[in-house]
MARTOR-458425 format. One record per residue (C-alpha): x, y, z; residue in three letters; residue number from 1. Coordinates in pm, 1 decimal. Example, Ala and Ser with C-alpha at 12.3 -4.5 7.8 and 13.67 -1.06 7.14 Angstrom:
# residues 2
X=1230.0; Y=-450.0; Z=780.0; code=ALA; pos=1
X=1367.0; Y=-106.0; Z=714.0; code=SER; pos=2
END
This chain:
# residues 104
X=298.3; Y=1576.2; Z=-212.3; code=MET; pos=1
X=493.6; Y=1285.2; Z=-75.9; code=GLN; pos=2
X=620.1; Y=979.4; Z=-257.6; code=THR; pos=3
X=652.2; Y=621.0; Z=-149.0; code=GLY; pos=4
X=627.8; Y=255.0; Z=-242.0; code=VAL; pos=5
X=323.2; Y=34.6; Z=-188.6; code=VAL; pos=6
X=418.3; Y=-205.8; Z=88.7; code=LYS; pos=7
X=110.8; Y=-426.5; Z=40.2; code=TRP; pos=8
X=-248.9; Y=-387.7; Z=-68.8; code=PHE; pos=9
X=-540.7; Y=-627.8; Z=-19.2; code=ASN; pos=10
X=-782.9; Y=-602.4; Z=-312.4; code=ASN; pos=11
X=-1059.2; Y=-792.4; Z=-133.8; code=ALA; pos=12
X=-1055.9; Y=-556.6; Z=164.6; code=LYS; pos=13
X=-965.2; Y=-242.8; Z=-30.0; code=GLY; pos=14
X=-676.4; Y=-118.4; Z=180.2; code=TYR; pos=15
X=-305.4; Y=-152.3; Z=241.6; code=GLY; pos=16
X=-1.3; Y=51.8; Z=334.9; code=PHE; pos=17
X=249.0; Y=276.9; Z=160.8; code=ILE; pos=18
X=606.3; Y=312.8; Z=288.3; code=LEU; pos=19
X=712.7; Y=677.9; Z=258.7; code=THR; pos=20
X=1043.1; Y=754.6; Z=84.4; code=ASP; pos=21
X=1169.2; Y=1026.9; Z=318.0; code=ILE; pos=22
X=1053.0; Y=933.0; Z=667.2; code=GLU; pos=23
X=1027.0; Y=555.7; Z=608.4; code=ASN; pos=24
X=682.6; Y=547.9; Z=777.5; code=LYS; pos=25
X=376.6; Y=335.4; Z=700.4; code=ASP; pos=26
X=77.9; Y=532.5; Z=571.1; code=VAL; pos=27
X=-270.4; Y=377.4; Z=550.5; code=PHE; pos=28
X=-404.5; Y=359.0; Z=193.2; code=ALA; pos=29
X=-773.6; Y=302.5; Z=107.9; code=HIS; pos=30
X=-892.9; Y=220.3; Z=-243.4; code=TYR; pos=31
X=-1121.6; Y=525.4; Z=-245.7; code=SER; pos=32
X=-813.9; Y=752.7; Z=-237.2; code=ALA; pos=33
X=-660.9; Y=599.3; Z=-553.7; code=VAL; pos=34
X=-701.7; Y=837.0; Z=-847.6; code=GLU; pos=35
X=-751.0; Y=621.6; Z=-1155.3; code=MET; pos=36
X=-1026.6; Y=515.9; Z=-1393.2; code=ASP; pos=37
X=-1192.8; Y=179.0; Z=-1353.7; code=GLY; pos=38
X=-1108.7; Y=-64.0; Z=-1075.2; code=TYR; pos=39
X=-911.2; Y=122.5; Z=-810.0; code=ARG; pos=40
X=-627.4; Y=-86.0; Z=-673.6; code=THR; pos=41
X=-258.5; Y=-79.0; Z=-590.7; code=LEU; pos=42
X=13.4; Y=-343.4; Z=-621.8; code=LYS; pos=43
X=307.9; Y=-407.8; Z=-391.9; code=ALA; pos=44
X=618.2; Y=-234.1; Z=-524.6; code=GLY; pos=45
X=441.7; Y=44.0; Z=-716.8; code=GLN; pos=46
X=585.9; Y=392.9; Z=-676.0; code=CYS; pos=47
X=312.6; Y=639.4; Z=-581.5; code=VAL; pos=48
X=261.0; Y=1006.5; Z=-497.4; code=ALA; pos=49
X=5.5; Y=1107.7; Z=-234.9; code=PHE; pos=50
X=-103.2; Y=1367.9; Z=17.2; code=GLN; pos=51
X=-48.3; Y=1257.5; Z=377.6; code=ALA; pos=52
X=-331.7; Y=1363.2; Z=607.4; code=VAL; pos=53
X=-369.3; Y=1310.2; Z=979.7; code=ASP; pos=54
X=-639.4; Y=1065.8; Z=1077.8; code=GLY; pos=55
X=-762.9; Y=957.1; Z=1419.8; code=PRO; pos=56
X=-511.1; Y=668.5; Z=1430.5; code=LYS; pos=57
X=-223.0; Y=802.3; Z=1221.0; code=GLY; pos=58
X=-141.4; Y=907.9; Z=867.9; code=LEU; pos=59
X=-375.4; Y=834.6; Z=576.5; code=HIS; pos=60
X=-290.0; Y=869.0; Z=208.5; code=ALA; pos=61
X=-517.7; Y=1091.9; Z=-1.0; code=ALA; pos=62
X=-508.1; Y=1163.6; Z=-375.4; code=SER; pos=63
X=-291.2; Y=859.2; Z=-451.9; code=ILE; pos=64
X=-145.6; Y=855.3; Z=-804.0; code=THR; pos=65
X=71.3; Y=579.8; Z=-950.5; code=ILE; pos=66
X=410.4; Y=705.3; Z=-1069.8; code=LEU; pos=67
X=566.6; Y=373.6; Z=-1176.7; code=ALA; pos=68
X=452.4; Y=14.5; Z=-1197.1; code=GLU; pos=69
X=591.2; Y=-253.4; Z=-967.4; code=ALA; pos=70
X=917.8; Y=-406.5; Z=-1089.4; code=PRO; pos=71
X=888.5; Y=-719.1; Z=-1303.3; code=ASP; pos=72
X=999.0; Y=-1022.0; Z=-1103.6; code=ILE; pos=73
X=979.6; Y=-1272.1; Z=-1390.1; code=SER; pos=74
X=1359.5; Y=-1302.6; Z=-1402.4; code=GLY; pos=75
X=1390.2; Y=-1391.7; Z=-1034.7; code=GLU; pos=76
X=1393.5; Y=-1742.1; Z=-896.2; code=SER; pos=77
X=1060.2; Y=-1896.4; Z=-800.0; code=LYS; pos=78
X=1145.1; Y=-1877.5; Z=-427.4; code=ASP; pos=79
X=1236.0; Y=-1508.1; Z=-450.0; code=ALA; pos=80
X=916.1; Y=-1431.7; Z=-640.3; code=ALA; pos=81
X=704.8; Y=-1614.9; Z=-385.3; code=ILE; pos=82
X=863.7; Y=-1437.3; Z=-90.1; code=SER; pos=83
X=838.0; Y=-1093.3; Z=-251.7; code=SER; pos=84
X=467.4; Y=-1142.5; Z=-329.3; code=ASN; pos=85
X=376.8; Y=-1315.2; Z=-5.7; code=ALA; pos=86
X=83.6; Y=-1184.6; Z=193.4; code=GLU; pos=87
X=167.0; Y=-1051.5; Z=538.1; code=PRO; pos=88
X=153.8; Y=-1301.5; Z=823.6; code=SER; pos=89
X=-175.3; Y=-1370.6; Z=1002.1; code=LYS; pos=90
X=-52.5; Y=-1158.4; Z=1293.3; code=GLU; pos=91
X=37.1; Y=-870.3; Z=1060.3; code=ALA; pos=92
X=-302.9; Y=-901.1; Z=889.6; code=ASN; pos=93
X=-479.6; Y=-901.9; Z=1227.4; code=TYR; pos=94
X=-291.3; Y=-590.5; Z=1339.9; code=ASN; pos=95
X=-352.6; Y=-415.8; Z=1005.9; code=ALA; pos=96
X=-723.8; Y=-503.6; Z=1020.6; code=ASN; pos=97
X=-753.1; Y=-358.7; Z=1371.2; code=LYS; pos=98
X=-566.8; Y=-43.9; Z=1262.5; code=GLU; pos=99
X=-784.5; Y=-8.4; Z=952.4; code=ALA; pos=100
X=-1107.0; Y=-58.9; Z=1147.2; code=GLU; pos=101
X=-1000.0; Y=203.2; Z=1398.0; code=ALA; pos=102
X=-910.7; Y=444.9; Z=1117.0; code=ALA; pos=103
X=-1247.6; Y=418.1; Z=943.7; code=ILE; pos=104
END
């Protein structure tokens, strides 16, 4: 099992990316791989454990379990909170969408 931190996750589309702790690589994460009851989702900053499996376009996370919740940013300034929770740029979203479509 590997560990990492959720880089970002789009609830509406059901996917995002995890940044691995050891190799510092992005791993594709799909909601169907999240092991939890109820609504399966991840939040940016959560520490997770997962199995990395090879997919047609790179690594995919399987058997994702949440180890720790995302840090509380309520003590930070408004600007810092906004930047840390910001969605990826349109270009990053476009590239991630293309990568996700190719992976599925």
